[in-house]
Every structure is written in C-alpha cells, then in structure tokens.
C-alpha positions in Angstrom: 29.2 -15.6 17.6 27.1 -18.4 19.2 23.3 -19.0 18.7 22.1 -19.1 22.2 23.2 -18.8 25.8 21.8 -19.6 29.3 23.1 -17.2 31.7 22.7 -17.2 35.4 22.5 -13.7 36.8 24.7 -13.0 39.8 25.1 -9.9 42.0 27.1 -7.7 39.5 26.5 -7.1 35.9 30.0 -6.6 34.6 31.1 -10.2 34.2 27.9 -11.2 32.5 28.2 -8.1 30.2 31.8 -9.1 29.3 30.9 -12.6 28.5 27.9 -11.8 26.5 29.9 -9.1 24.3 32.6 -11.8 23.9 30.3 -14.6 22.7 27.5 -12.3 21.1 24.7 -14.9 21.2 21.6 -14.3 19.2 19.3 -15.4 22.0 19.8 -15.4 25.8 17.9 -17.1 28.6 18.6 -15.4 32.0 18.2 -17.5 34.9 17.6 -15.2 38.0 16.7 -15.4 41.7 14.3 -12.9 43.5 17.7 -11.5 44.9 19.4 -11.1 41.5 16.7 -10.2 39.1 17.3 -6.4 39.8 20.7 -6.9 38.0 19.0 -7.6 34.6 18.3 -3.9 34.0 21.8 -3.1 34.6 22.9 -5.9 32.2 20.6 -4.6 29.5 21.7 -1.1 29.7 25.4 -1.9 29.8 24.9 -4.4 26.7 23.0 -1.6 24.7 25.9 0.8 25.5 28.5 -1.7 24.2 26.3 -2.8 21.1 25.9 -6.2 22.3 22.0 -6.5 22.7 20.8 -9.9 21.8 18.1 -10.4 19.2 15.9 -12.0 21.9 15.9 -12.8 25.5 13.9 -14.5 28.1 14.1 -14.1 31.9 13.2 -17.3 34.0 13.0 -17.1 37.8 13.2 -20.8 39.1 11.1 -21.6 42.0 13.9 -22.6 44.2 17.5 -21.6 43.2 18.8 -24.2 45.6 17.3 -27.1 43.5 20.2 -27.6 40.9 18.2 -30.2 38.8 15.3 -27.9 38.5 17.6 -24.9 37.7 19.5 -27.0 35.2 16.2 -28.1 33.8 15.4 -24.8 32.9 17.8 -25.3 29.9 14.8 -26.8 28.3 13.9 -23.1 27.7 16.1 -23.5 24.7 13.3 -25.0 22.6 11.4 -21.9 23.2 14.2 -19.9 21.7 14.6 -22.5 18.9 10.8 -22.0 18.1 11.2 -18.2 17.9 14.0 -18.7 15.6 12.1 -20.9 13.3 8.8 -18.5 13.2 9.7 -15.3 14.7 7.1 -15.4 17.4 7.1 -16.2 21.1 5.5 -19.4 22.5 3.5 -17.3 25.1 1.7 -15.3 22.4 1.8 -17.3 19.1 -0.7 -16.6 16.4 -2.4 -19.8 15.1 -0.8 -19.2 11.8 2.6 -19.9 13.3 1.7 -23.5 13.9 1.9 -26.1 11.0 -1.6 -26.4 9.3 -2.1 -30.1 10.3 -1.8 -29.2 13.9 -3.8 -25.9 14.1 -7.1 -27.4 15.2 -5.5 -29.4 18.2 -3.5 -26.5 19.2 -6.2 -24.0 18.9 -8.4 -26.2 21.2 -5.7 -26.8 23.8 -3.8 -23.6 24.0 -5.8 -20.7 22.7 -6.3 -17.7 25.0 -9.8 -16.6 24.0 -9.3 -13.2 25.5 -6.2 -12.3 23.5 -6.6 -14.7 20.6 -3.2 -16.1 20.8 -1.6 -19.4 21.8 0.2 -20.0 25.1 2.2 -23.1 24.1 3.6 -25.1 27.0 7.0 -26.8 26.9 6.0 -30.2 25.7 3.8 -28.6 23.1 6.8 -26.6 21.8 8.7 -29.9 21.5 6.2 -31.3 19.2 6.1 -28.2 17.2 9.9 -28.4 16.8 9.6 -32.0 15.9 7.1 -31.3 13.3 9.3 -28.4 12.0 12.2 -30.9 11.6 14.1 -28.8 14.1 17.2 -30.8 15.9 15.8 -29.8 19.3 12.5 -31.5 18.7 14.1 -34.7 17.1 16.6 -35.0 20.0 14.0 -34.5 22.7 11.8 -37.3 21.4 14.7 -39.5 20.7 15.4 -39.5 24.5 11.9 -38.8 25.7 11.7 -41.7 28.2 15.0 -40.6 29.8 13.9 -36.8 29.9 10.7 -37.8 31.5 12.4 -40.2 34.0 14.8 -37.4 35.2 12.1 -34.6 35.3 9.8 -36.8 37.3 12.6 -37.4 39.9 13.0 -33.6 40.1 9.2 -33.0 40.3 9.2 -35.6 43.2 11.9 -33.8 45.1 11.5 -32.1 48.5 12.5 -28.9 46.7 9.6 -29.2 44.1 6.4 -31.0 44.7 7.2 -34.0 46.7 9.4 -35.5 49.6 12.2 -37.4 47.8 15.7 -36.1 47.9 17.5 -35.6 44.6 20.7 -37.5 44.3 23.9 -36.3 42.7 23.5 -39.1 40.1 20.1 -37.7 39.1 21.7 -34.2 38.6 24.7 -35.6 36.7 22.4 -37.8 34.4 20.2 -34.5 33.5 23.6 -32.8 32.9 24.9 -35.4 30.4 21.4 -35.8 28.9 21.1 -32.1 28.0 24.6 -31.7 27.0 24.2 -34.7 24.5 20.8 -33.8 23.2 21.2 -30.1 22.5 25.0 -30.1 21.5 26.3 -28.3 24.5 30.0 -29.2 24.5 31.4 -26.5 26.8 30.5 -24.4 29.8 31.2 -20.7 29.6 33.2 -19.6 32.6 32.6 -16.1 33.7 35.8 -13.9 34.1 36.9 -13.2 37.7 37.0 -9.7 38.5 39.4 -8.6 41.2 38.0 -6.4 44.2 39.9 -3.4 45.5 38.1 -4.2 48.9 
C-alpha cells in the first residue's frame, strides 16, 4: 500500500481502477481534462465495488492539459494531502483550530472566509503550515524554495499560462527532477495496457 498517488484520468476507467486496487493508496489526486472528467464517476463506482476506495481524493482540472510543466506542477497538490493527513481537514475549509496557535492570527486575517467562517489556505500557505508541523513536504519545499519558484515562474510566463515565453524541455525536466527528489517520488506507476477486440 502506498500513501498517495497522482493519477491522470484517461478515456476509460478500467486501467485506473486496476492500478489503484493494486497499489491501494490512502490519498489520490486525480488530474483530469474537461474531456476526461466524466470518467471519474465510473472510476469511483468501480473502486467502491472492488473495495478499493481511497480515504480521501481531490480532483484537479489543469487550465491547459497541453502544458506539461503546469500539469506536472499539479503534483504540488501533494502538500494539501499531507496537511489532510496531519490534521484530518481540507485546506479549502479548514477551521482556525487546525492551524498552530502561533500562526492563527496571521492566517485568520489572510485566509478566513467570513461567510463560512473557515480558512481557504493557498498552496504556499499550506507549505508554511507543513513546515511548522515538521512535515517532510514542508521541509523539502523550503530547502529548495528558490529552485521551485524559478521553475514555476518559467511556467507562469509560458505561452500556455499567463505570458508569451515558450517552455523548454529543460524546464520540464528540471521540474521533474525537483519534484522527484523533494517529495521522494522514485518511480512512475505504469498503467496496464488493455487489449482491444476492435
């Protein structure tokens, strides 16, 4: 059993379900496009039938699925999963009590949803919390903060995001190496190839 997985949704649910049932992650982050998000319901139904439903999952729809660095950067959803594991609450609706006491005043001012009276904590805010909670993801991020920011800025300035600069293969490869080394990702799960009768 693995702790967490990031899964890209394709056109059919069976390979995903087979892989998730084999590895049985506790937490799953689904990466989906507008064309593939419909598969998620089928995946969840099949997982339930097989008794493989993860404890928690999150679905992310990248703004542009053709922007590989952006999609790969969504691996940074992992800290939100790590925070859930630490506290049992979601970063999109966290009670103030989930934040360490010394940070509550600041986070209440910055991230409180006044209507719902919950915190909506952005990504970098989650990293700070994980660092305070002495979580490895928080420590690793701040140990490599400048490199993360450099690569993410390159992505943000790309033609597929907010700017006009093309993303080079070397930028994607650098982000790939950085995420793997920082978060202990030592292998890629290869989905099984199903034969088609057609």
